[in-house]
Backbone as numpy.savetxt, mean C-alpha at the origin, in Angstrom:
# Nx Ny Nz CAx CAy CAz Cx Cy Cz
16.64 25.54 -4.88 15.84 26.86 -4.12 14.65 26.99 -5.26
14.80 26.84 -6.33 13.68 27.23 -7.50 12.89 26.17 -6.81
13.02 25.28 -6.66 12.27 23.97 -6.40 11.48 23.86 -5.18
11.88 24.65 -4.11 11.60 24.64 -2.82 10.81 25.66 -3.17
10.58 27.06 -4.26 9.56 28.30 -3.92 8.64 27.30 -4.84
8.49 26.25 -5.91 7.80 25.85 -6.26 6.97 25.25 -5.56
7.27 24.19 -4.58 6.39 23.65 -3.68 6.16 24.78 -2.64
6.46 25.39 -1.99 5.86 26.35 -1.04 4.18 27.34 -1.92
5.08 27.49 -3.13 3.43 28.09 -3.94 2.88 27.03 -4.28
2.94 26.26 -4.47 2.09 24.86 -4.84 0.76 24.71 -3.32
1.66 24.46 -2.12 1.03 24.40 -1.06 0.56 25.35 -0.20
0.85 26.60 -0.70 -0.10 27.39 -0.35 -1.54 27.42 -1.56
-1.28 27.46 -3.15 -2.68 27.41 -3.65 -3.60 26.21 -2.80
-3.18 25.34 -2.84 -3.85 23.95 -1.99 -4.44 24.81 -0.72
-3.87 25.59 0.11 -4.60 25.88 1.21 -5.56 27.02 0.84
-5.57 27.44 0.03 -6.54 28.42 -0.88 -7.86 27.87 -0.85
-7.51 26.71 -1.53 -8.73 25.92 -2.44 -9.41 25.31 -1.10
-8.76 24.95 -0.21 -8.96 23.90 1.30 -9.96 25.26 2.05
-9.61 26.24 2.09 -10.30 27.32 2.77 -11.54 27.80 2.07
-11.54 27.96 0.43 -12.44 28.08 0.13 -13.74 26.75 0.03
-12.96 25.74 0.21 -13.97 24.37 0.26 -14.93 24.55 1.66
-13.89 24.85 2.51 -14.34 24.96 3.98 -15.65 25.95 3.82
-15.31 27.33 3.12 -16.56 28.16 3.54 -17.43 27.71 2.74
-17.53 26.94 1.71 -18.58 26.57 0.79 -19.59 25.50 1.80
-18.88 25.00 2.60 -19.38 23.81 3.46 -20.06 24.49 4.35
-19.62 25.78 5.30 -20.27 26.15 6.01 -21.03 26.97 5.52
-21.48 27.55 4.53 -22.61 28.46 3.40 -23.43 27.61 3.49
-23.15 25.85 3.06 -24.47 24.68 3.41 -24.93 24.31 4.04
-24.55 24.60 5.41 -24.92 24.65 6.47 -25.85 25.17 7.11
-25.16 26.53 6.85 -26.16 27.76 7.21 -27.29 27.66 6.48
-27.59 27.46 4.84 -28.50 27.47 4.15 -29.67 26.06 4.80
-29.10 25.07 4.86 -30.12 24.03 5.44 -31.06 24.15 6.94
-32.13 24.43 6.59 -33.19 24.98 8.15 -32.45 23.85 9.29
-33.25 23.94 10.56 -32.92 23.59 11.45 -34.02 22.35 11.33
-33.70 21.19 10.69 -34.45 19.93 10.82 -34.49 19.13 11.79
-33.97 19.51 12.70 -34.07 18.62 13.79 -34.97 19.19 14.64
-34.85 20.47 15.07 -36.49 21.22 15.30 -37.73 20.76 15.04
-37.87 20.98 13.80 -38.88 20.78 13.08 -39.48 19.20 12.94
-38.56 18.54 12.90 -39.01 17.03 13.08 -39.32 16.77 14.94
-38.62 17.55 16.05 -39.15 17.77 16.81 -40.84 18.34 17.49
-40.74 19.21 16.49 -42.03 19.95 16.40 -43.49 18.91 16.11
-42.88 18.09 15.00 -44.05 17.44 14.59 -44.21 16.30 15.21
-43.22 15.52 15.60 -43.61 14.36 16.62 -44.33 14.74 17.56
-44.23 16.17 18.16 -45.04 16.69 19.01 -46.38 17.06 18.95
-46.44 17.70 17.83 -47.75 17.74 16.96 -48.44 16.77 17.08
-48.12 15.52 16.03 -48.70 14.27 15.99 -49.19 13.56 17.39
-48.24 13.49 18.67 -48.73 13.29 19.82 -50.00 13.90 20.28
-49.66 14.87 20.32 -51.05 16.28 20.67 -52.57 15.37 19.86
-52.33 15.11 18.63 -53.67 14.83 17.28 -53.99 13.79 18.07
-52.75 12.39 18.48 -53.13 11.05 18.70 -54.19 11.36 20.09
-53.35 12.12 21.08 -54.43 12.17 22.20 -55.56 12.62 22.35
-55.75 14.04 21.57 -56.94 14.10 21.20 -58.22 13.58 20.29
-57.51 12.33 19.58 -58.49 11.08 18.36 -58.60 10.11 20.02
-57.93 10.02 20.91 -57.97 9.03 21.68 -59.42 9.55 23.02
-59.36 10.89 22.85 -59.99 11.51 24.04 -61.49 11.75 23.23
-61.57 12.05 21.77 -63.14 12.08 21.24 -63.28 11.04 20.83
-62.70 9.87 21.01 -63.41 8.38 20.80 -64.03 7.67 22.10
-63.11 8.17 23.12 -63.72 7.35 24.43 -65.24 8.44 25.23
-64.90 10.09 24.48 -66.18 10.34 24.71 -67.22 9.95 24.06
-66.83 9.36 22.47 -68.03 9.00 21.86 -68.46 7.73 22.27
-67.76 7.04 22.70 -68.38 5.42 23.51 -68.80 5.62 24.58
-68.82 6.73 25.32 -69.16 6.99 26.70 -70.81 7.58 26.14
-70.75 8.50 25.14 -72.45 8.89 24.85 -72.83 7.84 24.49
-72.49 7.00 23.52 -73.16 5.99 22.85 -73.12 4.71 23.15
-73.05 4.55 24.42 -73.28 3.18 25.32 -74.00 3.16 26.01
-75.13 2.66 26.24 -76.38 2.62 26.45 -76.18 2.12 28.08
-75.08 1.29 28.18 -74.90 0.73 29.25 -74.42 1.07 30.77
-73.66 2.25 29.97 -72.54 3.12 30.86 -73.89 4.44 32.19
-73.56 3.90 33.26 -74.45 4.31 34.38 -74.44 5.96 34.79
-73.45 6.23 34.38 -72.27 7.72 34.80 -73.36 8.53 34.00
-73.86 8.16 32.30 -73.94 9.39 31.36 -75.84 9.11 31.40
-76.52 8.57 31.99 -77.70 8.48 31.86 -78.40 7.98 33.51
-79.83 8.18 33.44 -80.76 7.80 35.11 -82.02 8.05 34.28
-82.77 7.02 34.56 -84.14 7.14 34.64 -84.91 7.93 35.60
-85.84 8.45 34.69 -86.56 9.36 35.61 -88.37 8.75 35.33
-88.49 8.80 36.70 -90.00 8.49 37.09 -90.92 9.66 37.60
-91.29 10.16 36.74 -92.26 11.58 37.61 -93.79 11.57 36.52
-94.55 11.52 37.46 -96.04 11.62 36.84 -96.49 13.51 36.78
-96.85 13.74 35.90 -97.08 15.31 35.26 -98.94 15.50 35.42
-99.41 16.18 36.00 -100.93 16.17 35.64 -101.84 14.72 35.70
-101.13 13.77 36.94 -101.47 12.61 36.91 -101.64 11.37 36.13
-100.30 11.32 35.12 -100.41 10.82 34.28 -98.87 10.49 34.34
-98.35 9.24 33.96 -96.98 8.72 34.14 -96.57 9.03 33.14
-94.88 9.14 32.99 -93.92 9.19 31.68 -93.69 8.51 30.85
-94.39 8.41 29.87 -94.15 7.48 28.96 -93.10 6.54 28.92
-92.52 5.55 29.01 -91.18 4.43 28.98 -90.36 4.84 27.66
-90.93 4.60 26.61 -90.61 4.68 25.39 -89.94 6.30 25.42
-90.72 7.06 25.88 -89.96 8.83 25.52 -88.77 8.70 26.36
-88.92 8.01 27.31 -87.45 8.20 28.28 -86.74 7.12 27.84
-86.89 6.22 27.14 -85.42 5.50 26.59 -84.96 6.41 25.19
-85.89 7.07 24.36 -85.60 7.99 23.45 -84.98 8.93 24.12
-84.84 9.41 25.10 -84.23 10.53 25.90 -83.18 10.07 26.08
-82.74 9.22 26.22 -81.26 8.47 26.79 -80.27 7.94 25.58
-80.81 8.33 24.00 -79.94 7.88 22.97 -80.09 9.45 22.47
-80.39 10.47 23.10 -80.26 11.41 22.36 -78.58 11.79 22.13
-78.18 12.30 20.71 -76.69 12.88 20.68 -76.57 13.97 20.23
-77.87 14.32 19.55 -77.53 16.17 18.66 -78.54 17.07 18.81
-79.06 18.25 18.79 -79.84 19.27 18.94 -81.05 18.81 17.89
-80.85 17.78 16.79 -82.04 17.36 15.63 -82.76 16.46 16.15
-82.20 15.40 16.90 -82.77 14.35 17.81 -84.06 14.92 18.79
-83.35 15.81 19.88 -83.60 16.62 20.50 -85.18 17.64 20.22
-84.83 18.54 19.29 -85.64 18.92 18.51 -87.30 18.33 18.26
-86.63 16.92 17.32 -87.81 15.60 17.13 -88.57 15.42 18.63
-87.91 14.75 19.37 -88.08 14.61 20.38 -89.42 15.62 21.62
-89.15 16.75 21.43 -89.48 17.54 22.35 -91.08 18.15 21.96
-91.36 18.03 20.59 -93.04 18.08 20.26 -93.56 17.07 21.25
-93.23 15.15 20.97 -93.69 14.31 21.40 -93.88 14.11 23.18
-93.07 15.00 24.05 -92.89 15.18 25.29 -94.09 16.09 25.54
-94.09 16.93 25.07 -95.25 18.14 25.06 -96.72 17.77 24.67
-96.33 16.95 23.91 -98.16 16.25 23.51 -98.54 15.33 24.68
-97.24 14.52 24.99 -97.98 13.98 26.11 -98.14 14.14 27.39
-97.59 15.82 28.10 -98.04 15.96 29.08 -97.59 17.78 28.81
-98.22 18.25 29.78 -98.57 19.61 29.95 -97.47 20.46 29.73
-95.91 19.88 30.36 -95.12 20.74 30.11 -93.57 19.82 30.30
-92.36 20.37 29.60 -91.16 19.62 29.98 -91.05 20.01 31.40
-89.92 18.80 32.28 -89.55 19.08 33.53 -88.37 19.47 33.71
-87.87 19.66 34.75 -86.26 20.49 34.96 -85.17 19.64 34.65
-85.92 18.36 35.02 -84.62 17.22 34.83 -84.04 16.94 32.85
-85.41 17.23 32.73 -85.60 17.02 30.92 -84.55 18.44 30.22
-84.94 19.37 30.83 -84.27 20.60 30.50 -82.90 20.63 30.83
-82.40 20.09 32.07 -80.99 19.78 32.40 -80.59 18.73 31.66
-81.17 18.02 31.37 -80.28 16.46 30.22 -80.12 17.69 28.85
-81.31 17.96 28.39 -80.93 18.58 26.94 -80.07 19.47 27.10
-79.92 20.63 28.00 -78.56 21.83 28.19 -77.40 21.00 28.19
-77.76 20.05 29.18 -76.55 19.31 29.29 -76.01 18.33 27.86
-76.28 17.80 26.62 -76.31 17.20 25.35 -75.98 18.27 24.57
-76.52 19.51 24.79 -75.67 20.63 23.63 -74.65 21.06 24.07
-74.04 21.12 25.74 -73.00 21.33 25.77 -72.11 20.32 25.65
-72.29 19.08 25.56 -71.39 18.04 24.73 -71.50 17.85 23.44
-72.45 18.64 22.96 -72.12 18.51 21.33 -71.16 19.87 20.84
-71.19 20.92 21.68 -70.27 21.91 21.17 -68.81 21.70 21.85
-68.93 20.72 22.83 -67.59 20.35 22.79 -66.95 19.31 21.77
-67.83 18.34 21.46 -67.19 17.81 20.50 -67.24 18.23 19.23
-67.86 19.27 18.80 -67.93 20.04 17.54 -66.26 20.88 17.67
-66.01 21.75 18.88 -65.36 22.00 18.86 -63.80 21.15 18.87
-63.78 19.86 19.71 -62.78 18.89 19.54 -62.74 18.68 18.22
-63.82 18.57 17.23 -63.40 17.88 15.41 -62.69 19.06 14.88
-63.28 20.33 15.27 -62.45 21.75 14.97 -61.09 21.13 14.97
-60.50 21.58 16.29 -59.78 21.18 16.67 -58.88 20.34 15.97
-59.35 19.14 15.35 -58.97 17.55 15.04 -58.68 17.96 13.97
-59.53 18.61 13.11 -59.56 19.03 12.02 -57.95 20.06 11.52
-58.13 21.09 12.39 -56.97 22.23 12.45 -55.60 21.48 12.56
-55.58 20.23 13.59 -54.53 19.68 13.66 -54.24 18.79 12.42
-55.09 18.20 11.77 -55.01 17.47 10.47 -54.40 18.55 9.50
-54.96 19.64 9.14 -54.48 20.52 8.14 -53.08 20.86 8.55
-52.90 21.00 9.82 -51.40 21.71 10.51 -50.66 20.43 10.07
-50.90 19.35 10.33 -50.39 18.19 10.45 -49.57 17.69 8.85
-50.77 18.08 7.68 -50.07 17.91 6.34 -49.32 18.82 6.15
-49.67 20.53 6.40 -48.58 21.25 6.03 -46.96 20.90 6.45
-47.25 20.31 8.06 -45.55 20.06 8.24 -45.45 18.76 7.54
-46.22 17.55 7.14 -45.63 16.82 6.58 -45.30 17.14 5.08
-45.70 17.75 4.69 -44.73 18.38 3.31 -43.73 19.24 3.66
-43.66 20.01 4.84 -42.65 20.79 4.86 -41.42 19.82 5.32
-41.88 18.90 6.17 -40.94 18.21 6.59 -39.94 17.30 5.11
-41.29 16.75 4.65 -40.67 16.17 3.40 -39.61 16.77 2.28
-40.11 18.18 2.11 -39.71 18.57 1.39 -37.67 19.27 2.21
-37.96 19.56 3.46 -36.78 19.68 4.19 -36.03 18.06 3.91
-36.56 17.33 4.15 -35.85 15.63 4.05 -35.11 15.71 2.65
-36.03 15.96 1.53 -35.30 16.03 0.30 -34.08 17.28 -0.01
-34.47 18.33 0.83 -33.32 18.93 0.41 -31.90 18.53 1.58
-32.28 17.88 2.77 -31.04 17.65 3.64 -30.62 16.44 2.68
-31.22 15.28 2.26 -30.41 14.37 1.26 -29.80 15.02 0.50
-29.99 16.01 -0.35 -29.44 16.71 -1.32 -27.85 17.03 -0.46
-28.50 18.01 0.54 -27.61 18.86 1.30 -26.42 17.26 1.69
-27.06 16.43 2.18 -25.73 15.52 2.57 -24.94 15.04 1.47
-25.83 14.89 0.65 -24.47 14.31 -0.82 -23.69 15.25 -1.34
-23.83 16.69 -1.23 -23.30 17.51 -1.78 -22.27 18.26 -0.40
-22.57 17.69 0.56 -21.47 17.95 1.82 -20.64 16.54 1.57
-21.02 15.30 1.47 -20.18 14.20 1.56 -19.03 14.51 0.07
-19.87 15.05 -0.83 -18.84 15.21 -1.82 -18.15 16.34 -1.33
-17.99 16.96 -0.96 -17.22 18.18 -0.34 -16.01 17.71 0.50
-16.89 17.05 1.34 -15.85 15.84 2.55 -14.91 15.22 2.01
-15.17 14.46 0.48 -14.49 13.53 -0.11 -13.12 14.53 -0.20
-13.80 15.64 -1.19 -13.14 16.67 -2.03 -11.95 16.84 -0.85
-12.14 17.34 0.58 -11.65 17.90 1.57 -10.77 16.38 1.48
-10.86 15.60 2.02 -10.12 14.38 2.56 -8.83 14.37 1.37
-9.30 14.58 0.16 -8.15 14.06 -1.24 -7.39 15.27 -0.92
-7.81 16.59 -1.06 -7.07 17.86 -0.50 -5.73 17.57 0.69
-6.64 17.06 1.69 -5.54 16.70 2.90 -4.60 15.73 2.26
-5.47 14.63 1.96 -4.14 13.74 1.23 -3.24 14.03 0.55
-3.45 15.04 -0.44 -2.79 15.47 -1.33 -1.86 16.44 -0.56
-2.30 17.15 0.13 -1.42 18.46 0.97 -0.34 17.03 1.77
-0.70 16.06 2.53 0.38 15.42 3.01 1.24 14.30 2.46
1.20 14.36 0.85 1.84 13.83 0.04 2.88 14.98 -0.12
2.60 16.38 -0.46 3.53 17.37 -0.99 3.96 17.55 -0.03
3.55 17.69 1.30 4.21 18.00 2.56 5.63 16.89 2.69
5.31 15.65 2.53 6.41 14.42 2.61 7.29 14.58 1.45
6.82 15.23 0.11 7.87 15.35 -0.74 8.78 16.32 -0.57
7.90 17.61 -0.21 8.88 18.52 0.07 10.01 18.20 1.42
9.21 17.89 2.06 10.46 17.15 3.48 11.56 16.50 2.77
11.15 15.60 1.84 12.24 14.64 1.74 13.67 15.38 0.73
12.28 16.51 -0.34 13.43 17.06 -1.01 13.97 18.23 -0.45
13.62 18.76 0.59 14.64 19.62 1.79 15.55 18.62 2.22
15.47 17.88 2.68 16.74 16.93 3.03 17.35 16.27 2.05
17.11 16.50 0.54 17.92 16.23 -0.49 19.18 17.14 -0.76
18.37 18.55 -0.40 18.37 19.60 -0.70 19.91 20.10 0.30
19.74 19.62 1.56 20.54 20.06 2.27 21.90 19.13 2.17
21.81 17.36 1.91 22.88 16.83 1.52 23.54 17.30 0.17
22.66 17.79 -0.68 23.60 18.56 -1.80 24.17 19.67 -1.41
23.75 20.38 -0.65 24.26 21.79 -0.03 25.91 21.08 0.74
25.60 20.03 1.63 27.17 19.62 2.13 27.92 19.11 1.60
27.46 18.50 0.49 28.38 18.03 -0.65 29.16 18.80 -1.21
28.26 19.65 -1.74 28.87 21.00 -2.30 30.11 21.84 -1.61
29.69 22.20 -0.29 30.61 22.39 0.59 31.88 21.86 0.67
31.49 20.45 0.88 32.88 19.74 0.73 33.68 19.26 -0.32
32.80 19.38 -1.24 33.74 19.91 -2.70 34.68 21.15 -3.32
33.40 22.46 -2.66 34.54 23.53 -2.74 35.97 23.59 -2.04
35.90 22.71 -0.63 36.84 22.90 0.05 37.79 21.99 -0.42
37.41 20.98 -1.14 38.38 20.10 -2.08 39.08 20.94 -3.08
38.18 21.50 -3.78 38.52 22.33 -4.78 40.09 23.45 -4.82
39.47 24.23 -3.54 40.13 25.06 -2.94 41.90 24.24 -2.31
41.36 23.22 -1.81 42.35 22.53 -1.07 43.67 22.54 -2.32
43.40 21.54 -3.39 43.14 21.09 -4.59 44.42 22.07 -5.10
43.62 23.46 -5.13 44.50 24.63 -5.74 45.66 25.16 -5.21
45.35 25.16 -3.76 46.48 25.49 -3.07 47.60 24.04 -3.80
47.28 23.19 -3.55 48.19 22.24 -4.01 49.17 22.73 -5.31
48.46 22.72 -6.08 48.41 22.89 -7.51 49.46 24.23 -7.64
48.99 25.40 -7.03 50.13 26.50 -6.59 51.13 26.43 -6.01
51.49 25.35 -5.01 52.53 24.84 -4.17 53.50 24.48 -5.31
52.93 23.56 -5.88 53.60 22.65 -7.05 54.13 23.18 -7.99
53.62 24.36 -8.43 53.91 25.08 -9.37 55.37 26.27 -9.11
54.81 26.57 -7.75 56.13 27.22 -7.10 57.19 26.90 -6.72
57.03 25.29 -6.35 58.22 24.44 -6.48 59.03 24.13 -7.94
58.17 23.88 -9.12 58.88 23.63 -10.10 59.34 24.72 -10.55
58.68 26.06 -10.16 59.67 26.81 -10.78 61.16 27.42 -10.62
61.03 26.51 -8.85 62.24 27.12 -7.93 63.37 25.58 -8.59
63.03 25.13 -9.12 63.91 23.55 -9.41 63.52 22.63 -8.80
62.74 22.09 -8.07 62.34 21.54 -6.74 61.16 20.11 -7.48
60.86 19.33 -6.71 60.00 18.33 -7.06 58.55 19.14 -6.50
57.70 18.95 -7.09 56.02 19.62 -6.76 55.77 18.90 -5.69
55.97 17.95 -5.28 55.52 17.33 -3.88 56.78 16.51 -3.40
56.25 15.78 -2.26 57.30 15.42 -1.27 57.12 14.00 -2.34
56.54 13.21 -2.70 56.69 11.79 -3.34 56.60 11.85 -4.83
56.76 13.21 -5.34 57.08 13.38 -6.90 58.20 12.49 -7.27
59.17 12.61 -6.22 60.73 12.31 -6.61 60.67 11.07 -6.51
60.33 10.29 -5.43 59.90 8.89 -5.10 59.88 8.05 -6.26
58.04 8.78 -6.49 57.65 7.88 -7.82 58.16 8.12 -8.95
59.03 9.50 -9.46 59.94 9.36 -10.60 60.62 8.36 -10.43
61.72 8.26 -9.56 62.83 7.05 -9.30 62.11 5.46 -9.74
60.59 5.63 -9.07 60.53 3.96 -9.42 60.24 4.12 -10.80
59.65 5.02 -11.49 59.10 4.85 -12.95 59.80 4.62 -13.73
61.39 5.26 -13.29 62.48 5.17 -14.03 63.23 3.75 -13.90
62.81 3.36 -12.66 63.56 2.11 -12.44 62.63 0.74 -12.76
61.44 1.23 -13.66 60.67 0.18 -14.17 60.99 -0.02 -15.79
61.13 1.64 -16.08 61.26 1.68 -17.50 62.66 0.79 -17.60
63.30 1.00 -16.81 64.91 0.10 -17.02 64.75 -1.29 -17.01
63.80 -1.80 -15.89 63.86 -2.99 -16.00 63.23 -3.57 -17.25
62.06 -2.75 -17.52 61.58 -3.21 -18.58 62.20 -3.48 -20.14
62.63 -2.28 -20.37 63.98 -2.34 -21.30 65.15 -3.28 -21.34
65.75 -3.99 -20.04 66.18 -5.17 -19.93 66.01 -6.42 -20.04
64.67 -6.48 -19.81 63.77 -7.79 -20.22 63.56 -8.03 -21.68
63.36 -6.91 -22.10 63.10 -7.05 -23.21 64.18 -7.12 -24.02
65.07 -6.17 -23.98 66.35 -6.93 -24.45 67.26 -8.08 -24.38
66.88 -8.88 -23.22 67.48 -10.11 -22.66 66.05 -11.26 -23.65
65.03 -10.98 -23.49 64.31 -11.78 -24.38 64.70 -11.91 -25.70
65.16 -10.80 -26.72 65.63 -10.37 -27.84 66.47 -10.84 -28.29
67.57 -11.30 -27.11 68.85 -12.05 -27.26 68.54 -13.44 -27.34
67.93 -13.84 -26.33 67.39 -15.37 -25.77 66.54 -15.92 -27.44
66.00 -15.05 -27.82 65.26 -15.28 -29.40 65.96 -15.53 -30.69
67.27 -14.52 -30.26 68.18 -14.34 -31.43 69.27 -15.86 -31.31
69.53 -15.78 -30.32 70.14 -17.48 -30.12 69.37 -19.12 -30.26
67.93 -18.58 -30.32 67.01 -19.71 -30.26 67.11 -19.98 -31.98
67.24 -18.75 -32.37 66.85 -18.51 -34.09 68.10 -19.25 -34.57
69.48 -18.90 -34.08 70.53 -18.96 -34.89 70.71 -20.54 -34.36
70.49 -20.97 -33.21 70.68 -22.68 -33.08 69.56 -23.52 -34.22
68.48 -22.96 -34.16 67.56 -23.97 -35.18 68.26 -23.53 -36.80
68.91 -22.71 -36.67 69.17 -22.60 -38.41 70.30 -23.90 -38.95
71.40 -23.97 -37.71 72.54 -25.10 -37.60 72.26 -26.21 -36.76
70.76 -26.57 -36.34 71.18 -27.63 -35.23 70.92 -28.83 -35.57
71.62 -29.75 -35.15 71.96 -31.33 -35.72 70.84 -31.97 -34.53
70.09 -32.54 -35.38 69.10 -33.27 -34.01 68.60 -35.10 -34.42
68.66 -35.71 -33.87 68.20 -37.18 -34.39 66.88 -37.11 -34.34
65.93 -36.34 -33.86 64.30 -36.10 -33.90 64.01 -36.84 -34.68
62.71 -37.64 -35.11 62.17 -37.82 -36.37 61.45 -36.48 -36.93
61.71 -36.33 -38.32 60.85 -35.23 -38.80 59.86 -35.55 -38.94
58.70 -34.46 -38.83 56.97 -34.62 -38.92 56.91 -33.93 -40.69
55.88 -34.45 -41.13 56.22 -33.38 -42.31 55.02 -32.49 -42.29
55.36 -31.36 -43.29 54.23 -30.56 -42.47 53.35 -30.09 -44.11
53.57 -31.20 -45.13 53.35 -30.77 -46.38 52.61 -32.06 -47.03
51.68 -32.35 -47.95 51.75 -33.08 -48.45 51.95 -33.28 -49.88
51.74 -34.21 -50.45 51.58 -34.30 -52.22 50.07 -34.84 -52.56
49.67 -33.87 -53.15 48.12 -33.76 -53.78 48.48 -35.13 -54.91
47.24 -35.46 -54.93 47.33 -36.84 -56.25 46.68 -36.08 -57.54
47.37 -35.43 -58.04 47.26 -34.74 -59.27 48.36 -34.87 -60.47
48.73 -34.21 -61.50 49.50 -34.54 -62.42 51.07 -33.29 -62.24
51.07 -32.73 -61.37 51.68 -31.48 -61.04 52.69 -32.33 -60.05
52.27 -32.89 -58.96 52.84 -33.14 -57.56 53.68 -32.37 -56.89
53.06 -31.37 -56.83 53.61 -29.53 -56.22 53.02 -30.07 -54.31
53.95 -30.47 -53.72 53.64 -30.54 -52.08 52.73 -29.08 -51.65
51.76 -29.35 -50.80 50.58 -28.26 -50.31 51.07 -28.45 -48.83
51.19 -27.53 -48.23 50.93 -27.25 -46.80 49.84 -27.79 -46.06
49.36 -28.50 -44.80 48.58 -29.04 -44.06 47.95 -27.84 -43.24
48.46 -27.09 -43.07 47.96 -25.44 -42.52 47.19 -25.95 -41.09
46.23 -25.48 -40.62 45.51 -26.21 -39.07 45.85 -27.75 -39.26
45.30 -28.41 -40.37 44.82 -29.84 -40.29 46.02 -30.61 -40.03
46.89 -30.62 -39.25 48.27 -31.33 -39.44 47.87 -32.82 -38.90
48.54 -33.66 -39.22 47.97 -35.31 -39.27 48.49 -35.34 -37.57
47.96 -36.49 -36.68 48.30 -36.41 -35.39 49.14 -37.80 -35.60
50.20 -37.65 -34.48 51.06 -38.86 -34.17 50.96 -39.03 -32.32
50.07 -40.06 -32.54 49.99 -40.93 -30.98 51.22 -41.00 -30.79
51.39 -40.70 -29.19 52.26 -40.80 -28.87 52.59 -42.52 -28.12
53.80 -42.96 -27.89 53.71 -44.29 -27.49 53.49 -44.79 -26.65
53.07 -45.93 -26.30 52.67 -46.49 -24.73 53.92 -46.43 -24.01
53.83 -46.22 -22.86 54.98 -45.89 -21.86 54.93 -47.44 -20.86
56.14 -47.96 -20.74 55.94 -49.21 -19.62 55.83 -48.48 -18.19
55.32 -49.41 -17.05 55.16 -48.87 -15.76 56.25 -48.22 -15.63
56.40 -47.20 -14.27 57.64 -46.90 -14.00 57.97 -47.56 -12.57
57.43 -48.40 -11.75 57.74 -49.34 -10.73 58.25 -50.45 -10.96
59.04 -50.19 -10.33 60.08 -51.20 -10.11 59.85 -52.50 -9.17
59.62 -53.92 -9.17 59.26 -54.77 -8.20 60.53 -55.93 -8.55
61.09 -55.93 -7.37 62.01 -56.37 -7.40 62.04 -57.85 -6.94
62.55 -58.71 -7.82 62.18 -60.71 -8.10 63.17 -60.88 -6.93
62.68 -62.10 -7.70 63.01 -63.01 -6.01 64.99 -63.54 -6.05
65.10 -63.50 -7.21 66.80 -63.61 -8.06 67.31 -62.56 -7.07
66.96 -61.19 -7.40 67.75 -60.25 -6.84 67.74 -60.32 -5.36
66.38 -60.54 -4.73 66.74 -60.68 -3.37 67.48 -61.78 -2.32
67.81 -62.58 -3.41 68.64 -63.79 -3.00 69.78 -63.37 -2.70
70.17 -62.52 -4.47 71.45 -61.77 -4.66 71.99 -60.40 -3.31
70.94 -59.56 -2.95 71.15 -58.95 -2.10 71.68 -59.46 -0.77
71.01 -60.63 -0.15 71.28 -61.38 1.01 72.70 -61.71 1.07
73.29 -62.46 -0.15 74.05 -63.23 -0.07 75.48 -62.24 -0.16
75.11 -60.74 -0.69 76.16 -59.49 -0.64 76.24 -59.25 0.63
74.95 -59.32 1.45 75.21 -58.36 2.87 76.69 -59.09 3.62
77.06 -60.24 3.81 78.16 -60.99 4.58 79.65 -60.59 3.98
79.65 -60.08 2.30 80.84 -59.81 2.01 81.08 -58.67 1.82
80.21 -57.64 2.45 80.49 -55.87 2.59 80.92 -56.05 3.92
80.82 -56.75 4.97 81.42 -56.60 6.42 80.64 -55.37 7.03
82.02 -54.78 8.00 81.69 -53.56 8.22 81.17 -52.26 7.33
80.88 -52.07 6.04 80.61 -51.20 5.43 79.41 -50.22 5.61
78.91 -48.93 5.26 77.72 -48.66 5.89 76.63 -48.14 4.69
76.99 -48.93 3.70 76.60 -49.16 2.61 75.05 -49.60 2.64
73.81 -49.18 1.89 72.58 -49.78 2.67 72.44 -50.85 1.17
71.53 -51.58 2.17 71.58 -53.18 0.86 70.28 -52.43 -0.41
69.90 -51.58 -0.06 68.88 -51.06 -1.66 69.50 -50.73 -2.77
70.60 -49.51 -1.84 72.05 -49.27 -2.76 72.87 -50.12 -3.90
73.07 -51.04 -2.65 73.63 -52.37 -3.61 72.84 -52.71 -4.65
71.38 -53.32 -4.23 70.80 -54.30 -4.69 70.21 -53.15 -6.15
70.37 -51.85 -6.28 69.89 -50.66 -6.86 71.37 -50.97 -8.31
72.18 -50.72 -7.64 73.53 -50.68 -8.60 73.64 -51.73 -9.46
73.78 -53.01 -8.36 73.64 -54.38 -9.24 72.73 -54.15 -10.38
71.55 -53.92 -9.91 70.40 -53.64 -11.23 70.79 -52.94 -12.41
71.04 -51.14 -12.13 71.64 -50.50 -12.84 72.74 -51.31 -13.85
73.51 -51.98 -12.88 75.03 -52.26 -13.95 74.55 -53.59 -14.88
73.45 -54.24 -14.29 73.09 -55.36 -15.26 72.11 -55.05 -16.22
71.36 -54.03 -15.99 70.37 -53.62 -16.99 71.11 -52.23 -18.02
70.54 -52.85 -19.28 71.06 -52.41 -20.29 70.57 -50.89 -20.49
71.03 -50.02 -21.55 70.50 -48.72 -21.63 68.77 -49.23 -22.21
68.51 -50.22 -22.60 66.77 -50.54 -23.26 66.02 -50.17 -21.85
66.76 -50.11 -20.73 65.66 -50.16 -19.71 65.60 -49.02 -19.03
65.82 -48.05 -19.62 65.95 -46.58 -18.75 64.66 -46.15 -18.39
63.83 -46.50 -19.28 62.38 -45.93 -18.62 61.77 -46.68 -17.64
62.80 -47.73 -17.06 62.03 -47.93 -15.68 62.84 -47.27 -14.38
64.00 -46.66 -14.42 64.65 -46.00 -13.51 64.24 -44.24 -14.21
63.05 -44.18 -14.76 62.59 -42.90 -14.45 62.34 -42.33 -13.35
């Protein structure tokens, strides 16, 4: 139970740490600006600047290209009986700014009495185009400044985002490690709970066994106080033990009697067996015999003859001669021959009939 409480306390602590980590991750996410929106705004501004630059380039090419028929026209007009000089017309077609127009104006006035309406219209048109170009250049410079600022901000934000990603990755790894540790602790706790349930079941079973045995002991004590057997098999077991002790005592007694008889027989035994020496006389001055001990001389066994008997030709002839003499007797021939053999052989051939 104490182990289970400790596991629950550890799980609660890990859950609190996990909630703190989630809170830190959420704070970091809120502190990081909206990078995606800023990147989209930067991309839109870059596209606008590219469009404006393209327009300026097109307008500049149209203004500086003398082969463009839509930006100039040839003026053929006479004033006070004089033709308009061609050199002055070509110079007017290549006008780009107010400075060049102011330089050309005295030349035109020196050649004629006064400027024509078309020249004034062209001059006004050039001024308008220059103003438009200047306005477009100002817008381009503003866009460039904005682009530089946005680029700097985006670089800072990208650095912050990279730092935030690294921090978020570290936090995610830590969260994953805590998740894995929580899962491991949960599995371990489940295993501990299962072991605890098994131990509780075994403890209940053992408690029941103890109660049953206590009841048996009380019943046995009560029966013994009454002079009876403590349980049903006690008397039979007691009788078996008494019988076993009696048999053991009788066997021991018989063994002792046999040993006593053997000892008495060996003391007055008369035998024709060859006596084996158990001592030797050393080569010294005293000549006192010494026992062999464990190194008694070995006496080899005599070589035995073959125990199988082969009947010879003479014995076979004698058995055939004895058959008509027997007549109607039912004695087998082998027994007759064997009897003759035993009768013929002496005691020296006893080893053959073993």
